[in-house]
N, C-alpha and C positions, 0 to 999 in steps of 0.2 A: 503493499500500498503505498502512498505517494502523498503528499499534502500538495496539492494543487491549487493557484489561484483564482480566480474567473478571467475569463479572456485571454489573450493567446500571449504568450511570452518569448523574448527574443532570445534564445537562450546560447543561439551561436556568437554572440555580442559577447566581449569580454568583461570581468566589473569594471576595468577603466573606464570601458567606452559609452557604458550604461548613464546617461543624463543625469543627476541629484534629484532635480527634480521628478524623472519617472519612480528613482529607489525611494523615495518621501510618499509618492502618492502609493504604491504599493503598499510601502508600508500601513499608511492609514488604513487602507480598505482589508488588509489581511489581520492586523492587530485584535478591531475591534471584529473581525466574523470568525477568528481564533476566540477569543473570549466568552464571545455570546452563545460559543454553538454551534455558529453558522457552516460549519466546516463542507468544503469538499471535497469527498475521497474517491478515489479511482476506484472502481469495485470490480477487479480482475481476479478471478476464481471465487472462490465459495467463501461465503463470512467465517469468519471466524469461531470456534467452540465456543458456547456461551452466549454468545451474543444476540439478542435481542433487536425485535423490529429492525433486521437486516443490518445490523452494529451499531444502531445507537445509543443503547447502553455506553460500549466501551467509547464512542466518538464524545457523548456526556462526561466520561469519564477524563477523556485526553483533556476536554476542554477545558476540565476544572481543574488537573494537574496542570495545565500551560496558565490558569488565571492564577495556581497561587504559587506558582512560579513568578510570573512578574509581578504580584504581589511583595513578593521577598527580595527581587531583585530594587524595586522602587525602594524598598525600605532600606538595602545595603547600601543605596546610592547615595541618600538623605544620609543618614551615619557619618557614610567616608565624606561630604558636604561639610555636614556640621561639624566632623570632628575637626574639619582644617580649618575652618572660620571660627573656632572656638580655643581648639586649643593648638594651633599654632604647630600642629605638624608632633605632637607629642603624643603618643603612644597612653593606650590603658596602661596604668599599674598594676602589679601584679596581684596585688589583693583586691585589687578591682574584680581579676578574671576569677579570683573564686570564689569571692560572694556572687559574682553571676553564676560561676556554678551551680552553687549550692542552691541558690535562690529559681535557676533555671530546673533543677532538679524537682522539689517541693510541688514549684507550679506544675508541673508537667504531670507529676501524680497526683496533684489536688484534681487537676479538671479533667486527668484520663481515669481516674480510679474511685476519688472522694465519693459520699450519698450528697454532700449540700450541694455540690458543682452538677447532681447528678442532671437539672431543667434545663441547664446550657449546654446539654450533651444530648438530650433526649430527642429532638427533630434528626439528630444524624447517627444513633446510634439505640441498641438495646443489652440489657444484661440479662444473658443466658447461665444457668447455674450458678452463677456468681462471677463469670466473664463479658468486658464489654467489648463487646461486638458491631462494626457496621451493619446500618441497614438500610434499605431498600436499595436504589439502582443506580444508577447515573451519579449527576453532581452529588446526591444522598451521599451513597454509599464510597464515594473518593474522599467528601468531608467526614463521615463516618467511620473511613482508615486512621485518619488525621487524629481525630478528638479519642479514639480507642489507644494510638500508640502514645506514650509518654515522654517515648524517646524524641518523635516528631515533633511533641509538642515544645519539649524542649528547644529546639534549634529555634523555633519561632518567640519562644518567651526572653533568650537571651536574645537575639536581631534586636527586639523592643528595650529590655535592657543596658544595651549599648549604646543604643537612641537616645535614651532617656538619661544617662550619665552626659549625654553633650546640651541636649536643650534643658533639662530638665532634672539637676543633679540633688538635689533636695528630696523630693519624694521620692525619685529614684531610690537612693541612697537609704532612704526610712524602710521603702517595700524590700530592698534587698536585704535590710538586717533582718525586719521580722521573718520573711519567709528564708535566709540563710538559716535563722537559729532554730528555725522550725525543722529544715530540715538534717542538721546537725543531729537535733534530736529521734529523727523518726532513724537514723542509721543508727544511733546508741539504742535505741529500743530494739530494733533489728538484732545486732551483736549481743545483747540482752538476753533477747530471745532465745536464738540462737546456744548463749551460753547454756542456758536452765532447761534448752531442749539435749545437750546432748551428756547434762550431768544426770538427767532424768531415765537419759538413754543408759549410760554405766552404771545408775544404780538399780537400774532392772535387768542389766543384763547380770549385774552381782548379787541381786536377789534370787535369778532364775537357777544359778551355777547352787546357791546354796542348798534350795531346795531339791536340785537334783545329788547335791552329794548327801542331802539328808534320804534321800529316796534310794540312792543306793548303798549306805548303810543300814537304813531298817531291813532292806532288803538280804542284807548280809549276813545280820544276827537275827 
């Protein structure tokens, strides 16, 4: 399958020979059609397995993925420009990188798993046997994949926090401090639970050994 624009395209001309006006016009035509889902795809061969309605589900997913990529690219460009203007080319402090990582980690799990944020992801996900899964088709399913993946959300949250450090540092640092502390507490909680579980398993194994030894002794006597 190939992405093709409406109308003829002169492929024989090199990139340097294509007028800039035509490139801008093609860009204005292609981007709204891609982001809006009005994509024309050549239909050589049978549809891909799993496609419904002639591949409309796959087309909507691809359009959603492209939209998300465009939004993320825009956020990245805005962040880079804001960093250039406000920081004079100075990079992000290592401490800020650590706080961004912890805050993004906790926020991703908060949005993907916590019950309190269930109304936010309800339009795109469903909980089956305690597992959050995407639901629906097309764009709904694509967004469900994002909201059910904490690592995917982490990337978006990290980008937003880096941008926030440049344009609104005080509230961003406040949020980072709260969520970083919550992330550390969650990690410590997991560690304590794992340690307790290991101790309980060891104790259960020791009790079982004592019972077996007692049974053997009783049988021998």
